[in-house]
N, C-alpha and C positions, 0 to 999 in steps of 0.2 A: 153436317159433320165435317170437322176439319182436323188436320194433323199438324202439329207444331213440334219443333225440336225441344229437347229438355232445356237447352239454354234459353230459347225464346220463352218457354213456359215459366222459367224462373224469373225472367226479366219482366214478364207481362202477366204475372199470376192474377193480379186483381182484375185485369181485363178478361182473362179466361173465366174467372168466377162470374163476372157479369154476363158473359155469353152463356154459361151453363145455367145461370139463374133465369135467363131468357128462353131456356129450353134446348139449347144446343149441346151436342156431345162433342168433346174434344179428345183426340187421341194424341198421346205424347210419345215421341220416338227418341231413341238415343242410338247413335251409330247406325242409323238407317233401319233399326228394328223397333217395332212398336212395343212399348214397355208398360204403358198405363192408359187408362181411359177415364175421363171425368165426365159424368153425366148428371142430370138433375136427380136429386134424391126422390125416392118413392115414399110417399106417406103411408105408414102402416097403421092398421086399425085393429080393433078387437075381432072384427069379422075376418080379417086376414089370418089372425092367430087361430080362430076356430076352424077355418078351412084347412090350415096347415096341420092341425091336430086331429082332424076328422079321420076316423078309421084306425087311430092308434089306440091300443088297449090302455085303460087306466093303470096306474101303478098298482102293484100288489100290496096287500095289507101290510106285509112285512116291511116294505120300503117306507110306507107311511109311518110305521112305528119307529124305524131307524132314524128318520128325519126328526120326529118328535123327541126322541132320546138325545139326539145331537143338540137340538135347540135347548132342551132342558139343561144340558151340561154347560152351554154358554150362559144361560140365565143364572145357573148356580155359581159360576165364577164371578159374576157381577160386573165384569168389564168386557168391553168390546176389544177383542185381540188386535183389531186393525185400527182402533181409535188412535188418533194422534199421528197417523201416517199421512 
């Protein structure tokens, strides 16, 4: 793990990404204070999601109906309200 200043990070960002891709964690400081940390991304899987949701009660039937009604309203309008954005 290494620490670099924000100025150095901006000047050598590509090099920092190469170091992170190689497994290194880089801490960025500004004014002597640590402000950010860049580390290798963690790959997420369906198994991770199942583990995170384990023990959480499923949604109530009313919630499922509300979602179905909302989707039906969108389908009835015939357009994606966010289309073209």
